[in-house]
N, C-alpha and C positions, 0 to 999 in steps of 0.2 A: 420282555425287552418291549417290546412291541409296542407299548405302552409310551416307552419312554419314544420312541420313534412317530406314534401319531399323536404329539403333543397335538393343539389346538394352537392357533394361533398365538389367544389371548395367553393360554396357559404358558408360551413361551415365552411371551415377555413382565411373567409378575413378579419378577426382582426387580427391575426397573423402577426405579421412585416415576411417580405421578407426573414433575415437570421435564425430566428426560424421553416421557411420551410425546409429550405434546412438541419439541424445541424439531425448527426446522435448518438445522445445520448448515452453515455456509457451502456453495457447492465451487470448490478449486476448478481452475482450467485442468482439459486433459492433460496428462503425463504420459505418455505413450512409452511405452519399452518394449515394445518386441517389433517396432516398424523402423525408419527412416524417414519420419519428417521434418522439412522447412518447416519451425516453429516460432507462431508469429501470435500465437492463441495467451500465453499469459506474461507480456513485460518484460522480463526477461534480459539481460544486457544483451548483443551480438560480439560485444568483442569480453577476451578475456579476461582478469583483474587485471591491476598493475603484476609487474614483472617480481614486484617488491614481496609479493603474499605469500608465493612460494617459497624464497627463501627463508620469508617469514617464520614461515609453517615447519620446515627441515630444522633452523635453529632453535626453533622449540621443541622438536621431538629430536635432535640429537642424535647419537647411536644408538638408545640405549630406550628412547620413547621412555623414560621416565619420569617425566612428567606427569604423563599420566593417571600413577598409581596415587597422585593429588589433589583432590578440591584446585578450581579453580581462584582466583583473586574474587569474592562476594562484591568489591564491588569494580570492579572493571577501572582500578584510580587511573591506569596509564593513559587506558580510552578515553575516561572523562576527561581528561588530563587533553591531551590532544584536540579531542573535538571540541570543548569550550574553549581552548584556545584562535580555534581556526572561524569557529562565531565571535570572537570577542565579547565570552561568560568567563564565571567562572566553574570550576573545575562541583561544587555545591552546588549548583543549575542544571546538571546534567546526569538524567536517570535511562540504565541503559537497560535493552534485557533481548529476552530471544524472540529479537522480533519484532518487527510495529505490531503487529495483529498482538504478541504477548502484552506489551506497551499500551495499546489503546485498549486492550481486557484492562487492564490493571489501574489505567484512568477511568472507565466509565467503574470501577469498583472505587473508585478513590473517591471521587467529585459527581457521580450522578444520582447516586439512591435516595434523594428524594421525597418522602409520601409527598404524595395528590398533588405532583411537578413535575410538567413533563421535558423532557430534553427534545433540542430542537436538531435536523439536519432535515436536507437535501434528497425531494423523494427521490429525483435521480440518482444515485451514486456509490457510494461500495457496499457492497451488498454486508457485507460487516457487523454494518450498522445498529441495523434491527433485525440480527441473531444476538448481539451483543443483548438487548431491550431486553429481550426478549428472554434468554439465561439467564438477565439478572433480576425479571420483571420487575424490570424499568419503564416508567407510561416513555411516550413518546408519541410527536410531530411532527409526519414527514410535510416535508414544504415546499409547491411546487416550486422547478424550475419555471423561467418563462418558457414563451411559445421559440427563442432562442434558443432554448436547451441551461439559459445563464440564469444563477442565483444571481435571484432580487433582494439586497441589505436589506429594507424597508422590513420586507416581508417575517421578516426577525425579530421586528420591535414586537413580542408580547412574551407575555407570562414564559419561566423556565425554571430549571433548577443544572441547565447546563447547551453550547451550545457545540455541536461538532462540523466541521467541514471542510470535505478533500481540496485541499489547493494545489497542482492541482484537480480539477475534480474527476472521476473516475466514475462511469465511463467515456466521458464527452474528451477528456483534457483539457476543456477552457477554464484559466485565470482569475484570480480576478486581481483588482490593485492592493497594494498596500490602505488606502486612503482609506476601500468599501470595507478593508477588515476591520482596519481602525474604528470606524464608523459602527461595527459591529461591539467591540469590544469598551467603548466608550458608552454605547446604550444601556449595558449591561455590567456594571457595577458589579453586580451579588454574585453576578452565575460566572464558573470558569466557561470560559472559553476554548476550544481545540482545533489548530489546523493544525491537520495532517497534513502532511509535504512529500509522501509518501514522490511522486515526481518532480520537485518545486529545481531540482536543478538542468532541467529542459528546456529552459527559455522564463520561467516565471522569478517575482522576489518572495522571498523569504520573510518571516515574520518572526524571524529569531531578531530582528534591529531593535523590535517592538519590544522586546522579552524586558527592556529592565527599565519603560516604563507603563508595562500594567501589570499589578499583583496578579491578572486574574486570567494568563494569558498564556495556555499550554503549544509546543510544538512538537511534534511527534515527527520524524525522518527514519530511512532505513538506509540498508548499504547495500539493501540487495536492488535494486536498480542503478541509479547510478556508479557502480561502486564496486559491481559483479559477481555480491556471495551472495546472491540471490539460497545459495547450499548452505550459507553456515547459520544464513538466522544471528542477525544481530539490527537491533533496535533500538533505538534512542527518542528520549522525548527531552527538551526545553524549555524549561523557565522558572522562577522566583522557588530562592530555596523552601521555602512554608512551602509551595507547592513537590517541590521533591521530595522534603521529610514524607509526608503521607504515604505518595509514588513506595518511597521504600518501605512503608509499613507493610504496606498490600503485598510486595515482593516481598518481608522474609516472614510474612507470614503464611506464601504461601510456595515459595521454592529459593531457596539465600541463595543460589549458586545454578542462577540461568544462563549463564552465556559461557560455556568450555573456556581451556587453556588454551583451544589453538584458533580459534575464533576471537579474538580478544587479541591473538599476534599476527593474524590474520588484520582486522578491522584495525589495528594502529596504522601496522602498517600500507593497509590501503590508506587513513591519512598523510602521511607521510611524502607520496607520491602524491603533490598536489599538480605538477606538472599533468600527469598521466592520465588524471581525473577531470580534467578541466579539456586538453584532444579528445580520449575518447566521448566523453559529454557534445562538446562541437559534434563533431563527425556525425552523433546519432542529429542531433538542431537543421544538417546541413544535407542527410540524405531524410530525414522528415519532407524537409522543403520538395528535390524532387520525389520524393513518393506520390506525395497531395498532388505535382503539377502534371504529373505523369498521371494520374489517377482523372485527374478532374480534366484531363482532355478525350480520355471514354467516358463521361458520361456521371461520373461518381459525384456527390455533394460531401463536403468533408464540413466537420467542424473547423472553427481554432484550436487551436491545441500548443498546450505547454507542454506535452507530456514522454515520451517514450514511446508512445500509442495516438493513431488519429480511427477517428470515428464517422465513420464514411456512410453512404444507402445510394441508392442510382433507381429513378424513381422507374427503371423499365426492368429492374430484376428482384428476385425476392431476394432477403438477407440468407434466407434458413438454407435455402436450394444453394445459392451461390457456394457457403459456407460448406454443406455436402459436399455440392461438384469440386470445390476449392482439398479438400478433404481425401476426395479420390485421385488425386493429381498430385498429391502427398505434398501441400498444404496447410497448416493446421489453422482459421485463426478461429477469433470469440465471438460469439450471436448469443444474445438477449433477448428470448422469449418475451420478453415484460412491456406492458403494454409504450404508448411512446417510443419507445427506444426498438422495436422487432423488427426493424427492417432498416436496425443498421448492423455493420459486421465493426467492429474492435479487429485492431488490426498491427501490432509491434511492429517495430521499425527493426529491423532486421540488417543484415551486413547490404553493403551495397550489393553485390551478387544474388542474394536473398530474395532484394526487392527490385532486381529485373527478370529474377525468375518469375515475381508474383505477378506484374504487370504483363511479361511476356500471356501465364494460362490467364489472368483476363479479361486480357483481350481476347482471347479462342475463345472463353468461354463467354462474353460484352457480343 
């Protein structure tokens, strides 16, 4: 018994594969369970989903929840159909998965596993990209953003087996134009270019209108942000059919039923209520502008954002300390202890009342 309790650390890991021992996993934002916070650290939508969502879930469940004993539609045909209609595509140009993180994992597996050629992505961007590279053993090059934290497309004109760019970028919120994205697509016709559009609905222009013209483009989106469905995990990719076919092969080699029946019903309902979607997105963009103006008045510098968050710094105050002080006052924001951005705070756009409280506390701290 004592031997079991006193195992050395090395012995306790003896069942782990060598690859897992070296992995450095993605660190999600804090999700507190035992204290009430104003939660502005994980880019969740401050508004509830469309009222049609709860109706759809109740209808799907019925009175006996009979639907739960059956497997869901493995292809989520109805959901793919409504997504394709909204984006001017065909249903065979849409792929649906369990959140955009899973869709990205399938994308890396389907398109980026080429020996001796790296994938390219910005050095300041979504931190899951290097995690997936490590997970799959993919060579990569992190291309530095410029001094204004912008992506310079000319820097991507080098040999690669694929390119992935978040647009708008995270955590900066800065967006590329369609012309800039098209220049990358044109320069790399033999590589798959992935545009990760998790935040595109808050003021940026989607690359989906380029899909018909470029057979090397994959656009990835999510229902977590603009459709308030982070708790249901529904993401999707859009591309020409030959690329979607590769994603389906990966999916069906891993999990044939990635999206559950209630998530399919809820996501479908959210796409039916376009008016609500547009209204809440506009409200967040309006609140973003008000928040930026208020923070600039107390000395913050804020990068130009097309996302549902802002990236802000203050010359006279340490960002890590501010994040800690805000937490003590019941407000969570995100701080990244990384080179070049360690004096920035990423702040999700909250409701009007939450944003007013944030400004009030910041004024007291500043």
